[in-house]
C-alpha positions in Angstrom: 45.7 -54.5 -10.7 44.8 -52.6 -13.9 47.8 -51.9 -16.2 48.1 -49.1 -18.7 50.6 -51.2 -20.8 50.4 -54.8 -19.7 53.2 -56.4 -21.8 55.8 -53.8 -20.9 54.7 -53.9 -17.2 55.1 -57.7 -17.0 58.5 -57.6 -18.6 59.7 -55.0 -16.0 58.2 -57.0 -13.1 60.0 -60.2 -14.4 63.3 -58.3 -14.4 62.7 -56.9 -10.9 61.6 -60.3 -9.5 65.1 -61.6 -9.7 66.2 -59.1 -7.1 63.9 -60.5 -4.4 64.8 -63.6 -2.3 61.3 -65.2 -2.7 58.4 -65.4 -5.1 56.3 -62.3 -5.6 52.5 -62.8 -5.1 51.3 -59.2 -4.9 52.7 -56.0 -6.3 51.4 -52.5 -5.2 52.2 -49.5 -7.3 52.2 -46.1 -5.5 51.6 -43.1 -7.7 51.7 -39.4 -6.8 48.5 -37.3 -7.0 49.5 -34.0 -8.4 50.2 -33.5 -12.1 53.7 -32.0 -11.5 54.7 -34.7 -9.0 53.4 -37.4 -11.3 55.4 -36.0 -14.3 58.6 -35.7 -12.3 58.2 -39.1 -10.7 57.6 -40.8 -14.0 60.8 -39.3 -15.3 62.7 -40.5 -12.3 61.4 -44.1 -12.6 62.6 -44.3 -16.2 66.2 -43.9 -15.3 67.3 -47.6 -15.1 70.4 -49.3 -16.5 68.3 -51.8 -18.5 66.2 -49.1 -20.2 69.0 -46.9 -21.4 71.8 -49.4 -21.7 74.3 -46.8 -20.4 77.8 -47.6 -21.7 79.8 -44.3 -21.7 80.6 -42.4 -18.5 79.5 -39.1 -20.2 76.1 -40.6 -21.0 75.8 -41.9 -17.4 76.7 -38.5 -16.0 74.2 -36.8 -18.2 71.5 -39.2 -17.1 72.2 -38.4 -13.4 72.1 -34.7 -14.2 68.7 -35.1 -15.7 67.5 -37.1 -12.7 68.8 -34.5 -10.3 67.1 -31.8 -12.4 63.8 -33.7 -12.1 64.3 -34.0 -8.3 64.9 -30.2 -8.0 61.8 -29.4 -9.9 59.8 -31.8 -7.7 61.2 -30.2 -4.6 60.3 -26.8 -5.9 56.8 -27.9 -6.7 56.4 -29.4 -3.2 57.7 -26.1 -1.7 55.1 -24.1 -3.6 52.3 -26.4 -2.6 53.1 -26.7 1.2 54.5 -23.3 2.1 52.0 -21.1 3.9 51.8 -17.5 2.8 52.1 -14.7 5.4 49.3 -12.3 6.3 50.6 -9.0 4.9 50.9 -7.9 1.3 54.6 -6.8 1.3 55.7 -10.2 2.6 53.6 -12.0 0.0 55.1 -9.9 -2.8 58.6 -10.7 -1.5 57.9 -14.4 -1.5 56.4 -14.3 -4.9 59.5 -12.4 -6.2 61.8 -15.0 -4.6 59.8 -17.8 -6.2 59.9 -16.2 -9.6 63.7 -15.9 -9.3 64.0 -19.6 -8.5 61.8 -20.4 -11.4 64.1 -18.5 -13.8 67.2 -20.2 -12.3 65.6 -23.6 -12.8 64.7 -22.7 -16.4 68.3 -21.7 -17.0 69.4 -25.1 -15.5 67.0 -26.9 -17.9 68.3 -24.9 -20.8 71.9 -25.9 -19.8 71.0 -29.6 -19.5 69.3 -29.5 -22.9 72.3 -27.9 -24.5 74.6 -30.5 -22.9 72.3 -33.3 -24.2 72.3 -31.9 -27.7 76.1 -31.7 -27.7 76.3 -35.4 -26.7 73.8 -36.2 -29.3 75.8 -34.4 -32.0 79.0 -36.1 -31.0 77.3 -39.5 -31.3 75.8 -39.0 -34.7 77.3 -41.1 -37.7 79.5 -39.1 -40.1 77.9 -37.9 -43.4 80.3 -40.0 -45.6 79.0 -43.1 -44.0 75.4 -42.0 -44.4 75.6 -41.6 -48.2 76.5 -45.3 -48.7 73.2 -46.8 -47.7 70.2 -45.8 -45.5 70.0 -49.4 -44.2 73.7 -49.4 -43.2 73.2 -45.9 -41.5 70.4 -47.2 -39.2 72.5 -50.2 -38.3 75.5 -48.0 -37.4 73.5 -45.8 -35.0 74.5 -46.9 -31.6 72.3 -47.5 -28.5 74.0 -44.6 -26.9 72.5 -42.1 -29.3 69.1 -43.6 -28.7 69.6 -43.2 -24.9 70.6 -39.5 -25.2 67.6 -38.9 -27.5 65.2 -40.5 -25.0 66.7 -38.4 -22.2 66.3 -35.2 -24.2 62.7 -36.1 -24.9 62.1 -36.6 -21.2 63.8 -33.2 -20.5 61.5 -31.6 -23.0 58.4 -33.2 -21.5 59.6 -32.2 -18.1 60.2 -28.6 -19.1 56.7 -28.4 -20.8 55.0 -29.8 -17.6 57.0 -27.4 -15.4 56.1 -24.4 -17.6 52.4 -25.3 -17.5 52.5 -25.8 -13.8 54.3 -22.5 -13.2 51.9 -20.6 -15.5 48.9 -21.8 -13.5 50.6 -21.3 -10.2 51.7 -17.8 -11.1 48.1 -16.9 -12.2 46.7 -18.2 -9.0 49.3 -16.3 -6.9 48.5 -13.1 -8.8 44.8 -13.6 -8.2 45.6 -14.3 -4.5 47.5 -11.1 -4.2 44.7 -9.2 -6.0 42.2 -10.7 -3.6 44.4 -9.7 -0.6 44.5 -6.1 -1.8 40.8 -6.1 -2.6 40.0 -7.5 0.9 42.2 -5.0 2.6 40.5 -2.1 0.8 37.1 -3.6 1.7 37.9 -4.0 5.4 39.2 -0.4 5.5 36.0 0.9 3.9 33.8 -1.2 6.3 35.7 0.3 9.3 35.2 3.8 8.0 31.5 3.2 7.3 30.9 1.8 10.8 32.7 4.8 12.2 30.5 7.2 10.2 27.4 5.3 11.2 28.4 5.5 14.9 29.0 9.2 14.6 25.6 9.6 12.9 24.0 7.6 15.7 25.3 10.2 18.2 23.0 12.7 16.5 19.9 10.5 17.3 18.6 13.2 19.7 17.5 16.0 17.3 16.2 18.2 20.1 17.9 21.1 21.9 18.1 24.9 21.5 18.8 26.6 18.2 22.5 26.8 18.8 22.8 23.1 19.5 20.7 22.2 16.5 23.0 24.4 14.3 26.0 22.6 15.7 24.4 19.2 14.9 23.6 20.3 11.4 27.2 21.5 10.9 28.5 18.1 12.2 26.0 16.3 9.9 27.3 18.3 6.9 30.8 17.2 7.8 29.7 13.6 8.1 28.0 14.0 4.7 31.2 15.2 3.1 33.1 12.3 4.6 30.4 9.9 3.4 30.7 11.2 -0.1 34.4 10.5 -0.1 33.6 7.0 1.3 31.0 6.4 -1.4 33.5 7.3 -4.1 36.0 4.9 -2.6 33.4 2.2 -2.3 32.4 2.7 -5.9 36.1 2.4 -7.0 36.5 -0.9 -4.9 33.2 -2.2 -6.4 34.5 -1.5 -9.9 37.8 -3.3 -9.0 35.7 -6.3 -7.8 33.8 -6.3 -11.1 37.1 -6.3 -13.1 38.4 -9.3 -11.0 35.1 -11.1 -11.6 35.3 -10.4 -15.3 38.8 -12.0 -15.4 37.4 -15.2 -14.0 38.9 -14.9 -10.5 38.8 -18.1 -8.5 37.1 -16.3 -5.6 34.2 -15.0 -7.6 31.6 -15.7 -4.9 33.5 -13.9 -2.2 34.2 -10.9 -4.4 30.5 -10.6 -5.3 29.6 -10.9 -1.6 31.9 -8.1 -0.7 30.6 -5.9 -3.5 27.0 -6.5 -2.3 28.0 -5.6 1.3 29.6 -2.3 0.1 26.4 -1.4 -1.8 24.3 -2.2 1.3 26.5 -0.2 3.6 26.5 2.7 1.2 22.7 2.7 1.0 22.4 2.6 4.8 24.8 5.5 5.2 23.0 7.6 2.6 19.6 6.9 4.0 20.5 7.5 7.6 22.2 10.8 6.8 19.2 11.8 4.6 16.7 11.0 7.4 18.8 12.8 10.0 19.1 15.9 7.8 15.3 16.0 7.4 14.8 15.7 11.1 17.3 18.4 12.0 16.0 20.7 9.3 12.5 20.4 10.7 13.8 21.1 14.2 15.7 24.1 13.0 12.6 25.3 11.1 10.6 25.0 14.3 13.2 27.0 16.2 13.2 29.7 13.6 9.4 29.8 13.6 9.4 30.1 17.4 12.1 32.8 17.3 10.1 34.8 14.8 7.0 34.3 16.8 8.8 35.7 19.9 10.0 38.7 18.0 6.4 39.2 16.8 5.3 39.1 20.5 8.0 41.5 21.6 7.0 44.0 18.8 3.4 43.7 19.7 4.0 44.4 23.4 6.2 47.3 22.5 3.6 48.7 20.2 1.0 48.5 23.0 3.3 50.1 25.5 4.1 53.0 23.2 0.5 53.9 22.5 0.2 56.5 25.3 -3.1 58.3 26.1 -2.1 61.7 24.8 -1.4 60.3 21.3 -5.1 59.6 20.7 -6.7 63.0 21.2 -7.4 63.5 17.5 -8.8 61.7 14.5 -5.3 61.8 12.9 -3.7 60.2 15.9 -6.3 57.4 15.9 -5.8 56.8 12.2 -2.0 56.6 12.7 -2.5 54.1 15.6 -4.9 52.1 13.6 -2.4 51.9 10.7 0.3 50.8 13.1 -1.9 48.0 14.3 -2.8 47.0 10.8 0.9 46.9 9.8 1.6 44.7 12.8 -1.2 42.3 12.1 -0.1 42.0 8.5 3.4 41.2 9.7 2.0 38.7 12.2 -0.5 37.2 9.8 1.7 34.1 8.9 1.9 33.2 12.6 -1.8 34.0 13.4 -3.1 31.9 10.4 -0.7 29.0 10.9 -2.8 25.8 11.0 -2.2 24.1 14.5 -2.9 20.6 13.1 -0.2 21.0 10.4 2.2 22.3 13.1 1.4 19.3 15.3 1.8 16.9 12.4 5.1 18.3 11.3 6.9 18.9 14.6 5.3 17.0 17.4 7.4 13.9 16.9 10.6 16.0 17.5 9.5 18.4 20.2 11.2 18.2 23.5 9.3 19.1 26.7 11.3 22.3 27.0 10.4 23.3 23.5 6.8 22.5 24.1 6.8 24.8 27.1 8.3 27.6 25.0 5.8 27.1 22.3 3.0 27.2 24.8 4.3 30.5 26.2 4.5 32.2 22.8 1.2 30.7 21.9 -0.6 32.4 24.8 1.1 35.7 24.2 0.3 35.8 20.5 -3.4 34.9 21.1 -3.9 37.6 23.7 -2.0 40.3 21.7 -4.2 39.5 18.7 -7.3 39.8 20.8 -6.2 43.1 22.2 -5.5 44.5 18.8 -8.8 43.4 17.4 -10.6 45.3 20.1 -8.3 48.3 19.6 -9.1 48.3 15.9 -12.8 48.6 16.7 -12.1 51.5 19.1 -9.9 53.4 16.7 -12.4 53.0 13.9 -15.1 54.4 16.2 -12.7 57.3 17.0 -12.3 58.1 13.3 -16.1 58.6 13.0 -16.5 61.0 15.9 -14.3 62.8 18.4 -14.4 61.1 21.8 -12.4 61.4 25.0 -9.1 59.6 25.5 -9.1 55.8 25.2 -7.8 53.9 28.1 -6.2 50.5 27.3 -5.6 48.0 30.1 -2.5 46.3 28.8 -1.8 43.0 30.5 1.6 42.1 31.8 3.7 39.3 30.4 2.7 37.1 33.4 -1.0 37.6 32.7 -0.4 36.9 29.0 1.1 33.6 29.8 -1.8 32.4 31.9 -4.3 32.4 29.1 -5.4 29.0 27.8 -5.8 29.8 24.1 -4.3 27.4 21.6 -1.0 27.9 19.7 -1.9 29.9 16.5 -5.7 30.1 16.0 -7.4 28.4 13.1 -7.4 29.8 9.6 -9.8 32.4 8.2 -10.0 34.3 11.5 -12.6 32.0 12.9 -12.5 31.6 16.7 -12.6 28.2 18.2 -14.3 27.4 21.5 -11.0 27.6 23.3 -10.4 31.2 22.0 -13.4 32.5 24.0 -11.7 31.7 27.3 -9.6 34.8 27.4 -10.5 37.1 30.4 -8.4 40.1 29.3 -10.4 43.3 29.1 -10.0 46.5 27.0 -12.1 49.4 28.3 -13.1 52.4 26.1 -13.7 55.3 28.4 -15.7 58.4 27.1 -14.6 61.6 28.9 -13.7 59.7 32.0 -11.2 57.2 33.3 -12.1 53.9 35.0 -9.8 51.9 37.1 -9.7 48.1 37.7 -10.6 46.9 41.1 -7.6 45.5 43.0 -9.2 42.1 43.4 -10.3 41.6 39.8 -8.6 38.5 38.2 -6.8 38.9 34.9 -7.3 35.3 33.7 -9.2 32.1 34.5 -7.9 30.0 37.2 -5.9 27.0 35.9 -8.1 24.4 37.5 -11.2 26.0 36.1 -9.6 26.0 32.7 -8.8 22.3 32.9 -12.4 21.6 33.9 -13.7 23.5 30.8 -11.4 21.6 28.5 -12.4 18.3 30.2 -16.1 19.1 29.8 -15.6 20.0 26.2 -13.9 16.6 25.4 -16.6 14.7 27.3 -19.3 16.6 25.4 -17.5 15.7 22.1 -17.4 12.0 23.2 -21.1 12.0 23.9 -22.2 14.0 20.8 -20.1 11.9 18.4 -21.5 8.8 20.0 -25.0 9.9 19.1 -24.0 10.7 15.6 -22.3 7.3 15.3 -25.3 5.3 16.4 -27.5 7.3 14.1 -25.2 6.6 11.1 -25.2 2.9 11.9 -29.0 2.8 12.0 -29.2 4.6 8.7 -26.9 2.1 7.0 -28.6 -0.9 8.4 -32.1 0.4 7.5 -31.2 2.1 4.2 -28.9 -0.6 2.7 -28.9 -3.9 4.6 -32.7 -4.1 5.0 -33.3 -3.0 1.4 -31.3 -6.1 0.3 -34.4 -8.1 1.5 -36.9 -5.8 -0.2 -38.4 -7.6 -3.3 -38.9 -4.3 -5.0 -35.2 -3.8 -5.1 -34.3 -7.3 -6.4 -34.2 -6.1 -10.1 -31.4 -3.6 -9.2 -29.3 -6.2 -7.4 -27.1 -9.0 -8.9 -28.3 -12.4 -7.6 -24.9 -13.2 -6.2 -24.9 -10.0 -4.1 -28.0 -11.0 -2.2 -26.1 -14.0 -0.8 -23.2 -11.8 0.3 -25.1 -9.6 2.8 -23.6 -11.0 5.9 -20.1 -10.6 4.5 -20.7 -7.1 3.2 -22.0 -5.8 6.6 -20.3 -8.2 8.9 -21.6 -7.9 12.5 -22.6 -4.2 12.2 -26.0 -5.1 13.5 -24.5 -6.5 16.6 -22.4 -3.4 17.1 -25.4 -1.1 16.6 -27.5 -3.1 19.2 -24.7 -2.7 21.8 -24.2 1.0 21.3 -27.9 1.9 20.9 -29.2 -0.2 23.8 -26.3 -0.1 26.3 -23.2 2.0 25.7 -24.7 5.3 24.5 -27.0 5.6 27.5 -24.1 4.8 29.8 -22.0 7.6 28.3 -24.9 10.0 28.6 -25.0 9.3 32.3 -21.4 10.6 32.5 -22.3 14.0 31.2 -22.2 15.6 34.7 -19.7 13.1 36.2 -16.5 12.8 34.1 -15.1 10.4 36.7 -17.6 7.7 35.5 -16.1 7.5 32.0 -13.4 5.1 33.0 -15.7 2.6 34.6 -18.1 3.0 31.7 -15.5 1.6 29.3 -14.0 -1.0 31.8 -17.4 -2.5 32.6 -18.0 -3.3 28.9 -14.5 -4.1 27.7 -15.5 -7.6 26.8 -18.3 -6.3 24.6 -15.8 -4.3 22.5 -14.3 -7.5 21.3 -17.1 -7.6 18.7 -15.0 -5.0 16.9 -12.2 -7.5 16.4 -14.7 -9.7 14.5 -15.8 -6.7 12.3 -12.2 -5.7 11.5 -11.2 -9.3 10.6 -14.1 -9.4 8.1 -13.3 -6.0 6.6 -11.0 -7.3 3.8 -13.7 -9.6 2.6 -16.3 -6.9 2.9 -14.2 -4.5 0.8 -13.7 -7.2 -1.9 -17.4 -7.5 -2.2 -17.8 -3.7 -2.4 -15.1 -3.4 -5.1 -16.9 -6.0 -7.2 -20.4 -4.6 -7.0 -20.0 -0.9 -6.1 -21.2 0.3 -9.5 -24.5 -1.7 -9.4 -27.8 0.3 -9.5 -28.9 -1.0 -6.1 -26.2 0.9 -4.2 -26.8 4.0 -6.2 -30.5 3.9 -5.6 -30.1 3.4 -1.9 -27.6 6.3 -1.7 -30.1 8.5 -3.6 -33.0 7.7 -1.2 -30.8 8.4 1.9 -29.5 11.6 0.3 -26.0 10.6 1.3 -23.1 12.5 -0.1 -20.7 9.6 0.4 -21.1 6.0 -0.8 -21.7 2.9 1.4 -17.9 2.1 1.6 -17.4 5.3 3.7 -20.1 4.2 6.2 -18.7 0.7 6.4 -15.5 2.2 7.6 -17.3 4.0 10.5 -16.8 1.2 13.1 -13.1 1.0 12.4 -12.8 4.8 12.7 -14.9 4.8 15.9 -12.9 2.2 17.8 -9.8 4.3 16.9 -11.4 7.5 18.0 -12.2 6.2 21.5 -8.5 6.0 22.5 -7.9 9.5 21.1 -10.7 11.0 23.1 -9.7 9.1 26.3 -6.2 10.5 25.9 -7.5 14.0 25.7 -9.8 13.4 28.7 -6.9 12.0 30.7 -4.7 14.9 29.9 -7.2 17.3 31.5 -8.0 15.0 34.4 -4.6 14.7 36.0 -4.8 13.9 39.7 -8.5 14.3 39.7 -11.2 11.8 40.8 -11.4 8.8 38.4 -8.1 9.5 36.6 -6.7 6.1 37.6 -9.7 4.2 36.1 -9.6 6.5 33.1 -5.9 5.5 32.5 -6.9 1.8 32.8 -9.7 2.4 30.3 -7.3 4.0 27.9 -4.9 1.0 28.2 -7.8 -1.4 27.6 -8.7 0.4 24.4 -5.1 0.5 23.2 -4.8 -3.2 23.9 -8.0 -3.9 22.0 -6.6 -1.9 19.0 -3.4 -3.9 19.2 -5.2 -7.2 19.4 -7.4 -6.3 16.4 -4.4 -5.2 14.4 -2.4 -8.4 15.3 -5.3 -10.7 14.5 -5.7 -9.1 11.0 -2.0 -9.6 10.3 -2.2 -13.3 11.5 -5.2 -14.0 9.3 -3.1 -12.8 6.3 -0.4 -15.5 6.9 -0.5 -18.2 4.1 1.3 -21.5 3.9 1.6 -22.4 7.6 0.8 -26.0 8.2 -1.2 -26.3 11.4 -3.2 -24.0 13.6 -1.5 -20.7 14.5 -3.7 -20.3 17.6 -1.8 -23.3 19.1 1.3 -21.1 19.3 -0.4 -19.1 22.1 -1.2 -15.4 22.3 0.5 -13.1 19.7 2.7 -10.7 21.7 4.1 -8.5 18.9 4.6 -8.4 15.1 6.6 -6.1 12.8 8.9 -5.8 9.8 12.6 -6.5 10.1 15.7 -7.0 8.0 17.1 -10.5 8.6 20.4 -12.3 7.9 20.9 -16.1 8.4 24.1 -17.8 9.5 24.4 -21.6 9.7 27.0 -23.5 11.8 27.5 -27.2 11.4 30.1 -29.0 13.4 33.4 -27.1 13.6 32.9 -25.3 10.3 31.0 -22.1 10.0 29.3 -21.5 6.7 27.7 -18.1 5.7 25.3 -17.4 3.0 27.9 -15.8 0.8 25.6 -14.7 -2.0 23.1 -13.1 0.5 24.8 -10.2 2.0 21.8 -8.0 1.3 19.3 -8.8 4.1 16.0 -10.5 3.7 12.9 -8.5 4.4 10.8 -10.5 6.9 7.7 -9.9 9.0 8.2 -11.5 12.4 5.3 -12.7 14.6 6.2 -13.2 18.3 3.9 -15.7 20.0 4.1 -17.2 23.5 5.5 -20.5 22.1 7.3 -19.5 18.8 8.7 -16.9 16.6 7.2 -17.1 13.0 9.1 -15.6 10.0 7.1 -14.6 7.0 7.7 -12.7 3.8 5.3 -9.9 2.9 3.8 -10.6 -0.5 3.5 -7.8 -3.1 0.1 -8.1 -4.7 -1.4 -5.9 -7.3 -5.0 -4.8 -7.7 -7.2 -2.2 -6.1 -7.2 -2.3 -2.3 -4.1 -4.6 -2.1 -2.1 -1.9 -0.3 -4.6 -1.7 2.6 -4.4 -5.2 3.9 -1.1 -7.2 4.0 -0.5 -10.7 2.8 2.3 -12.9 4.1 4.0 -16.1 3.0 5.1 -18.4 5.8 8.9 -19.1 5.8 9.8 -20.9 9.0 9.0 -21.2 12.7 11.3 -21.2 15.7 10.0 -22.8 18.9 10.6 -20.7 22.0 11.9 -23.6 24.0 14.8 -24.0 21.7 16.0 -20.4 21.1 18.3 -18.0 22.8 19.1 -14.3 22.1 22.2 -12.1 21.8 21.2 -8.6 22.6 24.1 -6.7 21.1 25.7 -7.1 17.6 28.8 -5.2 16.8 28.4 -2.4 14.3 24.7 -1.6 14.6 22.8 -0.9 17.8 19.5 -1.8 16.1 20.6 -5.5 15.6 20.2 -8.5 17.8 20.5 -12.3 17.3 18.0 -15.1 17.7 19.8 -18.4 17.7 18.3 -21.8 17.5 19.4 -25.3 18.4 22.7 -24.4 20.2 23.6 -21.8 17.6 23.4 -24.1 14.7 21.2 -21.4 13.1 21.7 -17.8 13.9 19.2 -15.1 12.7 20.6 -11.6 12.8 17.6 -9.3 13.1 17.8 -5.5 12.5 14.9 -3.5 13.9 13.7 -0.2 12.3 15.0 1.6 15.4 16.4 1.0 18.9 13.1 1.4 20.6 11.5 -1.4 18.6 14.6 -3.6 19.3 14.4 -3.1 23.1 10.6 -3.8 23.1 11.1 -7.1 21.3 14.0 -8.1 23.5 12.0 -7.3 26.6 9.1 -9.5 25.5 11.4 -12.3 24.4 13.2 -12.2 27.8 9.9 -12.3 29.6 8.8 -15.4 27.6 12.1 -17.2 28.2 12.0 -16.3 31.9 8.5 -17.7 32.2 9.6 -20.9 30.4 12.5 -21.3 32.8 10.2 -20.7 35.8 7.7 -23.2 34.4 10.5 -25.8 33.8 11.7 -25.3 37.4 8.1 -25.8 38.7 7.7 -28.9 36.6 11.0 -30.2 37.7 10.1 -29.7 41.3 6.7 -31.3 40.7 8.4 -34.2 39.1 10.8 -34.6 42.0 7.9 -34.4 44.4 6.0 -37.0 42.3 9.0 -39.4 42.3 9.5 -38.9 46.0 5.8 -39.7 46.6 6.1 -42.7 44.3 9.2 -43.9 46.2 7.4 -43.4 49.5 4.3 -45.3 48.2 6.5 -48.1 46.9 8.3 -48.3 50.3 4.9 -48.5 52.1 3.7 -51.2 49.7 6.9 -53.2 50.2 6.4 -53.0 54.0 2.8 -54.0 53.7 3.8 -57.0 51.5 6.4 -58.0 54.0 3.9 -57.8 56.8 1.4 -59.8 54.9 4.0 -62.5 54.1 5.1 -62.6 57.7 1.5 -62.9 59.0 0.8 -65.6 56.4 3.9 -67.5 57.4 3.0 -67.1 61.1 -0.5 -68.4 60.5 0.7 -71.4 58.7 3.3 -72.1 61.4 0.6 -71.8 64.1 -1.7 -74.2 62.3 1.1 -76.7 61.8 1.9 -76.6 65.5 -1.7 -77.0 66.4 -2.0 -80.1 64.3 
């Protein structure tokens, strides 16, 4: 046993040994752990008759008072340490007030005991007349009782100092605890309000509807925006409160920082979601207003046509007035007539409902036909201005006939007519001095089926013509650049290292050219008069299109070579000889553009081939090309993964890949530990394979061309046979959970939108279901194998038994014979 004061300890043990009936061989000293308990207990242990040599009853009473005081302080400290605080702020404040009152009462008791001790000490002091005689005699006259009281007062002072220090620390911690409770309460209230606003915002996910419904949604969104501004102000106040607590060295610093980060994150989400929804609703409202104005323009045009009666055009002045009316109308309608359809499609197609598309188509047809009528009228009126002719007869189509035209919505700019605009069958007849009538059987527009055939033939013609151009461009590049790299006359213009990079620069473009020039182009040309053959043409050669995957995977390396040597004289000289306006890099991009163009043309062709011969195979061909594009895209992303130890191809086929926000939770044993400091999500790119989910971080790299092709750092991999999923996470319908190893690790994944989330969940469920089915089959096969082994073992045992029996029987027979 280690002793702090060995001589004093031994003396005390010798005195105490006399109180025991036998000899002491081992002494165990029990000491309290807390500072306050240790201080009070030490005081209590010092109250012994031998230490203080108590002789007077008053001194003995004072000593007992001090001992009781120490016990009261010790009980109070135990109460503070062991009492659990309630779960509401008013109750906590009440308990803290009661404790403070007890503290002050105990302080008053300590003060009273101290005064009592000082009075006793004064009464025991030696009179002054005796002190003057001699200092030596004075010390000899001081009794042991005075020393006892002095020691007790010293202990009371130490006890009071320890108690004050303990109370100061305890009070500070309780104040911080109360501050944390209020901060947490404000935080939870804000989180609830934010989730409520996000749920209300999610109810506005459908931005379609009529103009009244869109206005109502915009009004509701404005109300949400006002509430969100109030919430953001409250969140900022709570965050500032958290910063003040952290600056004052609060004991829960990590938790406070975590809550502040969460409030910032929720605020950002709320602001971004409302902003995105406002943009979508504004675009929808703009589309409705545009459509409404276009309808008004159509109504005014039809009204103008109906009011131009025959008797108004008998003179040159009447014709001039009618011509001016038409010009005024066309000037008013100019914004709609000159609206670029590609811009309209780009801006509004993603939010157009089927009903709105039908309305747009209706107005589209009316506007185009009215425009065509007015253009013809203008020519007639100008002719009438030059000479007097008989009345002009206008055959004005009805609204039904206007709708049946197949012209596009808002013709192209600069007044140029497209091939579709020549399909109108409406007629305007200028009659000189006579009136002609339409025959009853004359059609007013093309039949719808015939119109679809025209559109289908146009798309097919575009497919074939662009294929010829594509093959010609590939041949030009291979002959004018690739072959020239082997031309000795061009060596002086070429860096030596570039000559060795020919295969990287051009990839397998020669292979692609041979396929299209020798096989695919002639097959497409055979479909010119038979559109139903297009689908089989693609399907029969779907394996050949895999060569595009190889080309696309090499594209980043090719572009790196081009960026390094693009300014060399060789490429400039080749471009000059070929008289190309664009550089080689534009032509190296042609295969990538072409493989993308196929699916767009097939979509158009399928749109005009509904329920016709070959449409099913055409749909299958479109799906094949889309699958090819997805496969190429996925393979390029996989090749950009760095840091994975092993072969990614061993994980099976890549099903999906995409960017997500990810939180990680760990659970070990019965204790759940969160990453407190990481309330802001990690941005991860997930790759879903048949056998695993791979988590990567997209690397931000600088330099030219770094934004075209991604680069990923591998983080971790979850095997599919050890994961499970939770499809719904409270508070956000875009989130789901992927948990690993019996939920020891939980990955909370937030998709960009609900559609992406549901697509991933569908594929993960399919993989897990296939695994379960495979495990069931393997289990059955194993059971069957074990049963067969048991049966085989039984047969072997029977055969062994028979052999033994026959052997024994033979031996017995031979023995009997002898």
